[in-house]
C-alpha positions in Angstrom: 56.4 68.4 142.1 55.5 67.6 138.6 57.0 64.2 137.5 56.9 65.3 133.8 57.8 68.9 134.4 61.1 68.3 136.1 62.5 66.0 133.3 64.9 67.9 131.0 64.3 67.7 127.3 67.2 66.6 125.1 67.6 68.7 122.0 69.4 67.4 118.8 72.0 69.5 117.0 69.7 70.3 114.1 67.1 72.0 116.3 67.5 75.6 117.4 65.5 77.0 120.4 65.1 80.7 121.4 63.3 81.9 124.5 62.1 85.5 124.6 60.1 86.2 127.7 57.2 83.8 127.6 57.5 83.1 123.8 59.3 79.9 122.8 60.5 79.5 119.2 61.7 76.2 117.9 63.4 75.9 114.5 64.3 72.6 112.8 64.7 70.9 109.4 60.9 70.7 108.9 60.1 74.3 109.8 59.5 76.7 112.7 57.0 76.6 115.6 56.2 79.2 118.2 54.2 78.9 121.4 53.4 81.3 124.1 54.0 79.7 127.5 52.2 80.8 130.7 54.0 83.5 132.8 54.4 81.3 135.9 56.7 79.0 133.9 60.4 79.7 133.2 62.2 78.0 130.3 66.0 77.7 130.1 68.2 76.3 127.4 71.8 75.1 128.1 74.1 72.4 126.9 71.6 70.9 124.4 69.0 70.5 127.1 65.8 72.5 127.8 64.7 72.8 131.4 61.2 73.9 132.4 60.6 75.2 135.9 58.2 77.1 138.0 59.0 80.7 138.9 57.2 80.5 142.2 57.6 77.2 143.9 54.2 77.3 145.7 52.2 74.0 145.7 49.3 75.5 143.7 47.7 72.6 141.7 47.0 74.8 138.7 50.7 75.9 138.5 51.9 72.3 138.9 49.6 71.2 136.0 50.8 74.1 133.8 54.4 73.0 134.5 53.9 69.5 133.2 51.8 70.8 130.3 54.4 73.4 129.3 57.2 70.8 129.3 55.1 68.4 127.1 54.2 71.2 124.7 57.8 72.2 124.2 58.9 68.5 123.8 56.2 68.1 121.1 57.4 71.2 119.4 61.0 69.9 119.3 59.8 66.5 118.0 57.5 68.2 115.5 60.2 70.3 113.8 62.7 67.3 113.7 60.5 64.3 112.9 56.9 65.5 112.4 53.6 63.9 113.5 51.3 61.5 111.7 47.7 60.3 112.3 46.3 57.4 110.3 42.6 57.1 109.6 41.0 54.0 108.2 37.7 54.1 106.3 35.4 51.2 105.5 32.2 51.0 103.6 30.6 50.2 100.3 31.7 52.8 97.7 33.8 54.8 100.2 36.7 56.5 98.5 39.3 59.1 99.2 41.4 61.1 96.8 44.0 63.9 97.3 43.6 66.8 94.8 46.3 69.4 95.4 46.0 70.5 99.1 42.4 69.1 99.3 41.1 65.7 100.4 38.0 64.6 98.5 35.9 62.0 100.3 33.1 59.9 98.9 31.3 58.6 102.0 27.9 57.5 100.9 26.4 60.9 100.7 24.9 62.4 97.6 27.8 64.8 97.2 31.6 64.5 97.7 33.0 66.0 100.9 36.1 68.2 100.6 38.5 68.9 103.4 41.1 71.7 102.8 44.5 71.2 104.4 45.6 74.0 106.6 49.1 75.4 106.2 51.7 72.8 107.4 49.4 69.8 106.9 49.5 67.2 104.1 47.3 64.3 103.2 48.3 60.9 101.7 45.8 58.1 100.7 46.8 54.5 100.3 43.9 52.0 99.7 41.6 52.6 102.7 44.1 54.6 104.8 44.3 58.4 105.1 47.5 59.7 106.5 47.5 63.2 108.0 51.0 64.6 108.5 52.5 67.8 109.8 54.8 69.3 112.4 52.2 70.7 114.8 50.8 67.9 116.9 47.7 69.8 117.9 46.8 70.8 114.4 47.4 67.2 113.1 45.1 65.8 115.7 42.4 68.5 115.0 42.4 67.9 111.3 42.2 64.1 111.8 39.3 64.6 114.2 37.5 66.8 111.6 37.9 64.1 108.9 36.6 61.4 111.3 33.6 63.5 112.2 32.5 63.5 108.5 31.3 59.8 108.9 31.6 58.3 112.4 32.0 54.5 112.6 28.7 52.8 113.2 28.4 49.8 115.5 26.4 47.4 113.3 28.4 47.0 110.1 31.5 48.9 111.2 31.4 51.3 108.3 32.7 54.8 108.7 36.0 56.5 109.4 38.1 55.5 112.5 41.6 55.9 113.8 44.1 53.1 112.9 44.1 50.7 115.8 40.8 52.0 117.2 38.5 49.2 118.3 34.8 49.8 117.5 32.5 47.8 119.8 30.1 45.9 117.5 26.4 45.3 118.3 24.3 42.3 117.3 21.7 43.0 114.7 18.0 42.1 114.7 18.5 38.5 113.7 20.9 37.8 116.5 18.7 39.5 119.1 15.5 37.5 118.1 17.4 34.2 117.9 18.5 34.4 121.6 
């Protein structure tokens, strides 16, 4: 039995859910999301709760994993259309800057040219001092865009300059002077 899969999902009044076969549509104040769920999973909506269950109760590990995954994806869809998701990225380095121009994020990261990242539909950027906020209602897309921004200049272990997630700890290395002094 999946510990996560058997928990029902509470749905607020502002969120509307439709299930048509294997397609789940969730509509809320921030927008609408749709996801195609695997055919071994059944989704039922009743009394403000969504229950996810297996159609065939066999102990197949793949099906049990899909059960928990499907429940988590539906819960993220419900949370996304009602609250939204946000990833914070911190950048540090001499001359590093970030600006939002329309739906584009312009980064100056020590290269000879500025780097531009276009926001996909449903994603928005905000910049405050040295923090970039990526917000949207699709958790998967928010995480993907944040990972793409981080990949433009990964944090390096000597000075700590680069782009990292807020709260991420970068393991620092000693430089040449510290190594020869020992």
